[in-house]
DSSP file (Angstrom, degrees, kcal/mol; ACC not computed):
  #  RESIDUE AA STRUCTURE BP1 BP2  ACC     N-H-->O    O-->H-N    N-H-->O    O-->H-N    TCO  KAPPA ALPHA  PHI   PSI    X-CA   Y-CA   Z-CA
    1    1 A X              0   0    0      0, 0.0     6,-0.2     0, 0.0    33,-0.0   0.000 360.0 360.0 360.0 -25.0    0.0    0.0    0.0
    2    2 A X        +     0   0    0      1,-0.2     3,-0.2     3,-0.0    23,-0.0   0.894 360.0  42.9 -66.9 -37.3    3.0    2.3    0.5
    3    3 A X  S    S+     0   0    0      1,-0.2     2,-0.5    21,-0.1    21,-0.3   0.747 117.6  46.7 -77.3 -27.7    4.0    1.7   -3.1
    4    4 A X    >   -     0   0    0      1,-0.1     3,-1.7    18,-0.1    -1,-0.2  -0.877  55.4-175.5-127.0  98.7    0.6    2.0   -4.6
    5    5 A X  T 3  S+     0   0    0     -2,-0.5    -1,-0.1     1,-0.3    -2,-0.0   0.630  87.1  60.3 -67.3 -14.4   -1.7    4.9   -3.5
    6    6 A X  T 3   +     0   0    0     14,-0.1    -1,-0.3     2,-0.1     2,-0.2   0.358  69.9 132.5 -95.3   5.7   -4.5    3.4   -5.6
    7    7 A X    <   +     0   0    0     -3,-1.7     2,-0.3    -6,-0.2     3,-0.0  -0.396  33.2 161.9 -60.8 125.4   -4.6    0.1   -3.7
    8    8 A X        -     0   0    0     -2,-0.2    -2,-0.1     2,-0.1     4,-0.0  -0.962  53.5-124.7-146.9 156.6   -8.3   -0.5   -3.0
    9    9 A X  S    S+     0   0    0     -2,-0.3     2,-0.4     2,-0.1    -1,-0.1   0.677  97.6  69.1 -70.3 -21.4  -10.7   -3.3   -1.9
   10   10 A X  S    S-     0   0    0      2,-0.1     2,-1.0    -3,-0.0    -2,-0.1  -0.863  86.3-125.3-106.9 133.2  -12.8   -2.4   -5.0
   11   11 A X        +     0   0    0     -2,-0.4     2,-0.3     2,-0.0    -2,-0.1  -0.674  61.4 117.7 -76.9 103.3  -11.7   -3.1   -8.6
   12   12 A X        -     0   0    0     -2,-1.0     2,-0.6    -4,-0.0    -2,-0.1  -0.985  65.8-111.0-159.9 155.8  -11.9    0.1  -10.4
   13   13 A X        -     0   0    0     -2,-0.3     2,-1.4    62,-0.1     3,-0.2  -0.861  27.2-147.1 -91.3 126.0   -9.8    2.7  -12.2
   14   14 A X    > > +     0   0    0     -2,-0.6     5,-1.6     1,-0.2     3,-1.6  -0.553  34.5 158.3 -96.1  69.4   -9.7    5.8  -10.1
   15   15 A X  G > 5 +     0   0    0     -2,-1.4     3,-0.8     1,-0.3    -1,-0.2   0.714  69.2  67.4 -66.6 -20.5   -9.6    8.4  -12.9
   16   16 A X  G 3 5S+     0   0    0      1,-0.2    -1,-0.3    -3,-0.2    -2,-0.1   0.737 107.2  41.2 -68.1 -24.0  -10.9   11.1  -10.5
   17   17 A X  G < 5S-     0   0    0     -3,-1.6    -1,-0.2   -11,-0.0    -2,-0.2   0.229 123.1-100.8-112.2  14.5   -7.6   10.7   -8.6
   18   18 A X  T < 5 -     0   0    0     -3,-0.8    -3,-0.2     1,-0.2    -2,-0.1   0.905  48.2-157.3  73.9  41.6   -5.2   10.5  -11.7
   19   19 A X      < +     0   0    0     -5,-1.6     2,-0.3   -14,-0.0    -1,-0.2  -0.283  20.3 168.5 -57.5 128.0   -4.9    6.7  -11.4
   20   20 A X        -     0   0    0     60,-0.1     2,-0.2    -2,-0.1   -14,-0.1  -0.863  41.9 -77.3-135.2 171.6   -1.7    5.4  -13.1
   21   21 A X        -     0   0    0     60,-0.4     2,-0.5    -2,-0.3    60,-0.0  -0.501  40.3-145.2 -75.6 136.2    0.2    2.2  -13.3
   22   22 A X        +     0   0    0     -2,-0.2   -18,-0.1     1,-0.1    -1,-0.0  -0.903  30.8 159.7 -98.6 120.5    2.4    1.5  -10.2
   23   23 A X        +     0   0    0     -2,-0.5     2,-0.2   -20,-0.1    -1,-0.1   0.172  41.7  97.0-130.4  16.0    5.6   -0.2  -11.0
   24   24 A X  S >  S+     0   0    0    -21,-0.3     3,-1.8     3,-0.1     4,-0.1  -0.506  77.4   7.0 -98.5 174.2    7.8    0.5   -7.9
   25   25 A X  G >  S-     0   0    0      1,-0.3     3,-1.5     2,-0.2     4,-0.2  -0.300 135.1  -9.7  56.1-135.8    8.5   -1.5   -4.8
   26   26 A X  G >> S+     0   0    0      1,-0.3     4,-1.8     2,-0.2     3,-1.7   0.680 123.9  77.2 -67.7 -15.5    7.1   -5.1   -5.0
   27   27 A X  G <4 S+     0   0    0     -3,-1.8    -1,-0.3     1,-0.3    -2,-0.2   0.542  80.8  71.7 -72.7  -3.3    5.2   -4.2   -8.1
   28   28 A X  G <4 S+     0   0    0     -3,-1.5    -1,-0.3    -4,-0.1    -2,-0.2   0.744 108.9  31.5 -74.3 -25.2    8.5   -4.5  -10.0
   29   29 A X  T <4 S+     0   0    0     -3,-1.7    63,-0.4     1,-0.3     2,-0.3   0.816 130.4  13.2-104.9 -38.9    8.4   -8.3   -9.5
   30   30 A X     <  -     0   0    0     -4,-1.8     3,-0.5    61,-0.1    -1,-0.3  -0.982  64.1-131.0-140.4 153.4    4.7   -9.3   -9.5
   31   31 A X  S    S+     0   0    0     61,-2.2    62,-0.2    -2,-0.3    63,-0.1   0.687 100.8  34.1 -79.9 -15.8    1.6   -7.4  -10.6
   32   32 A X     >  +     0   0    0     61,-2.0     4,-1.2    60,-0.2     3,-0.4  -0.499  60.7 155.3-135.7  69.3   -0.5   -8.1   -7.5
   33   33 A X  H  > S+     0   0    0     -3,-0.5     4,-1.7     1,-0.2    -1,-0.1   0.771  72.9  63.0 -67.2 -26.2    1.7   -8.2   -4.4
   34   34 A X  H  > S+     0   0    0      1,-0.2     4,-1.9     2,-0.2    -1,-0.2   0.875 102.7  49.1 -63.1 -38.5   -1.2   -7.3   -2.1
   35   35 A X  H  > S+     0   0    0     -3,-0.4     4,-2.7     2,-0.2    -1,-0.2   0.826 105.4  57.8 -75.1 -28.2   -3.0  -10.4   -3.0
   36   36 A X  H  X S+     0   0    0     -4,-1.2     4,-2.4     2,-0.2    -2,-0.2   0.934 106.7  49.4 -59.3 -44.5    0.1  -12.5   -2.4
   37   37 A X  H  X S+     0   0    0     -4,-1.7     4,-2.4     2,-0.2    -2,-0.2   0.908 111.0  50.1 -56.4 -47.7    0.1  -11.2    1.1
   38   38 A X  H  X S+     0   0    0     -4,-1.9     4,-2.9     1,-0.2     5,-0.2   0.921 110.5  48.7 -60.8 -45.8   -3.6  -12.1    1.4
   39   39 A X  H  X S+     0   0    0     -4,-2.7     4,-2.0     1,-0.2     5,-0.3   0.905 110.3  50.1 -63.6 -41.4   -3.1  -15.6    0.2
   40   40 A X  H  X S+     0   0    0     -4,-2.4     4,-2.3    -5,-0.2    -1,-0.2   0.906 113.6  48.3 -59.5 -40.4   -0.2  -16.1    2.6
   41   41 A X  H  X S+     0   0    0     -4,-2.4     4,-2.3     2,-0.2     5,-0.3   0.948 111.1  48.9 -61.1 -52.4   -2.5  -14.8    5.4
   42   42 A X  H  X S+     0   0    0     -4,-2.9     4,-0.5     1,-0.2    -1,-0.2   0.836 121.0  35.2 -64.2 -33.2   -5.4  -17.0    4.5
   43   43 A X  H  X S+     0   0    0     -4,-2.0     4,-0.8    -5,-0.2    -1,-0.2   0.755 117.6  52.0 -91.1 -26.5   -3.3  -20.1    4.3
   44   44 A X  H  X S+     0   0    0     -4,-2.3     4,-2.6    -5,-0.3     5,-0.2   0.866  98.3  61.0 -83.0 -33.2   -0.9  -19.3    7.1
   45   45 A X  H  X S+     0   0    0     -4,-2.3     4,-2.6     1,-0.2     5,-0.2   0.935 103.8  49.2 -62.9 -47.9   -3.3  -18.4   10.0
   46   46 A X  H  X>S+     0   0    0     -4,-0.5     5,-2.1    -5,-0.3     4,-0.9   0.877 112.4  50.0 -62.4 -29.7   -5.0  -21.9   10.1
   47   47 A X  H  <5S+     0   0    0     -4,-0.8     3,-0.2     2,-0.2    -2,-0.2   0.909 110.7  48.9 -70.1 -39.1   -1.5  -23.5   10.1
   48   48 A X  H  <5S+     0   0    0     -4,-2.6    -2,-0.2     1,-0.2    -1,-0.2   0.896 114.4  46.1 -66.0 -36.2   -0.4  -21.2   13.0
   49   49 A X  H  <5S-     0   0    0     -4,-2.6    -1,-0.2    -5,-0.2    -2,-0.2   0.671 107.1-128.0 -75.8 -18.2   -3.6  -22.1   14.9
   50   50 A X  T  <5 +     0   0    0     -4,-0.9     2,-0.7    -5,-0.2    -3,-0.2   0.750  59.1 145.4  75.1  22.7   -3.2  -25.8   14.2
   51   51 A X     >< -     0   0    0     -5,-2.1     4,-0.6    -6,-0.2    -1,-0.2  -0.832  35.2-175.5-106.1 114.8   -6.7  -26.0   12.8
   52   52 A X  H >> S+     0   0    0     -2,-0.7     3,-0.7     1,-0.2     4,-0.6   0.886  89.1  55.8 -71.5 -33.3   -7.4  -28.3    9.9
   53   53 A X  H >> S+     0   0    0      1,-0.3     3,-0.9     2,-0.2     4,-0.8   0.869 103.2  53.4 -65.9 -36.9  -11.0  -27.0    9.8
   54   54 A X  H 3> S+     0   0    0      1,-0.2     4,-1.3     2,-0.2    -1,-0.3   0.691  96.3  69.0 -73.9 -12.2   -9.9  -23.4    9.4
   55   55 A X  H <X S+     0   0    0     -3,-0.7     4,-2.4    -4,-0.6    -1,-0.2   0.791  89.2  65.0 -69.4 -30.5   -7.8  -24.5    6.4
   56   56 A X  H <X S+     0   0    0     -3,-0.9     4,-2.2    -4,-0.6     3,-0.2   0.972 107.3  37.7 -62.7 -59.7  -10.9  -25.2    4.4
   57   57 A X  H  X S+     0   0    0     -4,-0.8     4,-2.8     1,-0.2    -1,-0.2   0.833 115.1  58.4 -63.9 -27.5  -12.1  -21.5    4.3
   58   58 A X  H  X S+     0   0    0     -4,-1.3     4,-2.1     2,-0.2    -2,-0.2   0.901 107.4  44.4 -63.7 -42.9   -8.5  -20.5    3.9
   59   59 A X  H  X S+     0   0    0     -4,-2.4     4,-2.5     2,-0.2    -2,-0.2   0.910 113.7  51.0 -68.9 -41.6   -8.0  -22.5    0.8
   60   60 A X  H  X S+     0   0    0     -4,-2.2     4,-2.6    -5,-0.2    -2,-0.2   0.952 111.5  47.5 -61.7 -45.8  -11.4  -21.2   -0.6
   61   61 A X  H  X S+     0   0    0     -4,-2.8     4,-2.2     1,-0.2    -1,-0.2   0.903 111.5  50.8 -65.6 -37.2  -10.4  -17.6    0.1
   62   62 A X  H  X S+     0   0    0     -4,-2.1     4,-1.5     2,-0.2    -1,-0.2   0.909 110.7  48.8 -68.3 -38.7   -7.0  -18.1   -1.6
   63   63 A X  H  X S+     0   0    0     -4,-2.5     4,-2.2     2,-0.2    -2,-0.2   0.909 110.2  51.8 -60.5 -43.2   -8.6  -19.6   -4.7
   64   64 A X  H  X S+     0   0    0     -4,-2.6     4,-2.7     1,-0.2    -2,-0.2   0.882 107.4  52.8 -63.1 -37.7  -11.0  -16.6   -4.8
   65   65 A X  H  X S+     0   0    0     -4,-2.2     4,-1.9     2,-0.2    -1,-0.2   0.858 107.5  51.2 -68.4 -32.4   -8.1  -14.2   -4.6
   66   66 A X  H  X S+     0   0    0     -4,-1.5     4,-1.7     2,-0.2    -2,-0.2   0.912 112.0  47.0 -69.8 -41.0   -6.4  -16.0   -7.6
   67   67 A X  H  X S+     0   0    0     -4,-2.2     4,-2.2     1,-0.2    -2,-0.2   0.918 111.0  51.4 -64.9 -42.4   -9.7  -15.7   -9.6
   68   68 A X  H  X S+     0   0    0     -4,-2.7     4,-2.9     1,-0.2     5,-0.2   0.873 105.8  56.4 -63.6 -36.7  -10.0  -12.1   -8.6
   69   69 A X  H  X S+     0   0    0     -4,-1.9     4,-2.4     2,-0.2    -1,-0.2   0.921 108.6  46.2 -58.2 -46.1   -6.4  -11.5   -9.8
   70   70 A X  H  X S+     0   0    0     -4,-1.7     4,-2.0     2,-0.2    -2,-0.2   0.930 114.8  46.9 -62.5 -47.6   -7.2  -12.8  -13.2
   71   71 A X  H  X S+     0   0    0     -4,-2.2     4,-2.2     1,-0.2    -2,-0.2   0.913 112.6  49.2 -63.4 -45.6  -10.4  -10.7  -13.4
   72   72 A X  H  X S+     0   0    0     -4,-2.9     4,-2.9     1,-0.2     5,-0.2   0.892 109.0  53.6 -60.7 -41.4   -8.7   -7.5  -12.1
   73   73 A X  H  X S+     0   0    0     -4,-2.4     4,-2.2     1,-0.2    -1,-0.2   0.925 108.4  48.8 -59.5 -43.1   -5.9   -8.0  -14.7
   74   74 A X  H  X S+     0   0    0     -4,-2.0     4,-1.3     1,-0.2    -2,-0.2   0.910 112.9  48.4 -62.4 -43.2   -8.4   -8.2  -17.5
   75   75 A X  H  X S+     0   0    0     -4,-2.2     4,-2.3     1,-0.2     5,-0.2   0.898 112.3  47.3 -61.1 -44.2  -10.2   -5.1  -16.2
   76   76 A X  H  X S+     0   0    0     -4,-2.9     4,-2.2     1,-0.2     7,-0.3   0.857 105.4  59.6 -73.1 -32.7   -7.0   -3.1  -15.9
   77   77 A X  H  < S+     0   0    0     -4,-2.2     7,-0.3    -5,-0.2    -1,-0.2   0.882 116.4  34.0 -59.1 -36.3   -5.7   -4.1  -19.3
   78   78 A X  H  < S+     0   0    0     -4,-1.3    -2,-0.2    -3,-0.2    -1,-0.2   0.804 128.8  31.6 -87.4 -30.1   -8.7   -2.6  -20.9
   79   79 A X  H  < S+     0   0    0     -4,-2.3     2,-0.6    -5,-0.1    -3,-0.2   0.676 103.9  70.6-106.4 -18.7   -9.4    0.4  -18.7
   80   80 A X  S >< S-     0   0    0     -4,-2.2     3,-1.8    -5,-0.2     4,-0.4  -0.873  77.9-129.7-109.6 118.8   -6.0    1.6  -17.3
   81   81 A X  T 3  S+     0   0    0     -2,-0.6   -60,-0.4     1,-0.2    -3,-0.1  -0.396  92.1  18.1 -65.3 132.1   -3.7    3.3  -19.8
   82   82 A X  T 3> S+     0   0    0     -2,-0.1     4,-2.0    -5,-0.1    -1,-0.2   0.253  92.0 109.5  94.4 -12.5   -0.2    1.9  -19.8
   83   83 A X  H <> S+     0   0    0     -3,-1.8     4,-2.6    -7,-0.3     5,-0.2   0.875  73.4  55.9 -66.9 -37.0   -1.2   -1.4  -18.0
   84   84 A X  H  > S+     0   0    0     -4,-0.4     4,-1.6    -7,-0.3    -1,-0.2   0.926 109.3  46.3 -61.6 -44.6   -0.7   -3.6  -21.0
   85   85 A X  H  > S+     0   0    0      1,-0.2     4,-1.4     2,-0.2    -1,-0.2   0.904 113.4  49.9 -63.5 -40.8    2.9   -2.4  -21.4
   86   86 A X  H  X S+     0   0    0     -4,-2.0     4,-3.2     1,-0.2    -2,-0.2   0.889 108.9  51.6 -62.8 -41.3    3.5   -2.9  -17.6
   87   87 A X  H  < S+     0   0    0     -4,-2.6    -1,-0.2     1,-0.2    -2,-0.2   0.791 107.6  53.1 -69.1 -28.8    2.0   -6.4  -17.9
   88   88 A X  H  < S+     0   0    0     -4,-1.6    -1,-0.2    -5,-0.2     3,-0.2   0.853 114.5  42.0 -74.5 -31.0    4.4   -7.1  -20.7
   89   89 A X  H  < S+     0   0    0     -4,-1.4     2,-0.8     1,-0.3    -2,-0.2   0.916 119.2  44.2 -75.1 -47.1    7.3   -6.0  -18.5
   90   90 A X  S  < S+     0   0    0     -4,-3.2    -1,-0.3     1,-0.2   -59,-0.1  -0.839  72.8 179.6-103.1  94.3    6.1   -7.7  -15.4
   91   91 A X        +     0   0    0     -2,-0.8     2,-0.4    -3,-0.2    -1,-0.2   0.788  53.3  75.3 -72.3 -30.8    5.1  -11.1  -16.6
   92   92 A X        -     0   0    0    -63,-0.4   -61,-2.2     1,-0.1   -60,-0.2  -0.688  52.5-167.3 -99.4 136.0    3.9  -12.6  -13.4
   93   93 A X  S    S-     0   0    0      6,-2.2   -61,-2.0    -2,-0.4    -1,-0.1   0.941  84.1 -10.3 -80.0 -50.2    0.7  -12.0  -11.5
   94   94 A X  S    S+     0   0    0      1,-0.3     2,-0.4   -63,-0.1    -2,-0.1   0.715 128.4  33.8-123.0 -40.0    1.4  -13.6   -8.2
   95   95 A X  S >> S-     0   0    0    -66,-0.0     3,-2.5   -59,-0.0     4,-1.4  -0.973  78.8-120.0-135.5 117.9    4.5  -15.8   -8.1
   96   96 A X  T 34 S+     0   0    0     -2,-0.4   -66,-0.1     1,-0.3   -67,-0.0  -0.343 100.8  10.2 -59.3 131.6    7.8  -15.0  -10.1
   97   97 A X  T 34 S+     0   0    0      1,-0.1    -1,-0.3    -2,-0.0     0, 0.0   0.351 130.2  56.2  83.8  -5.9    8.5  -17.8  -12.4
   98   98 A X  T <4        0   0    0     -3,-2.5    -2,-0.2     0, 0.0    -1,-0.1   0.706 360.0 360.0-116.9 -67.1    5.2  -19.5  -11.9
   99   99 A X     <        0   0    0     -4,-1.4    -6,-2.2    -7,-0.0    -3,-0.2   0.306 360.0 360.0-151.0 360.0    2.1  -17.3  -12.6
């Protein structure tokens, strides 16, 4: 959030605030570092608590974040100027070398 002033819980281009592509900080390596943190959190907390039952919603939430990543990528490619060039430079959405 320090690197991206436009980080939000809602997928939208904030043209009223001069939304532009962020490519500093962790955004140099993956396109959605905030979601990486969310996935680690959703999968890590049940492990820290030692709860197998809590792992089920954690896995579901992680899968939903992966789906959201794909949908957000598609939205930003069409609505945010310069995002297609950024996506060509930073190839990976969540994990360098994987996806």
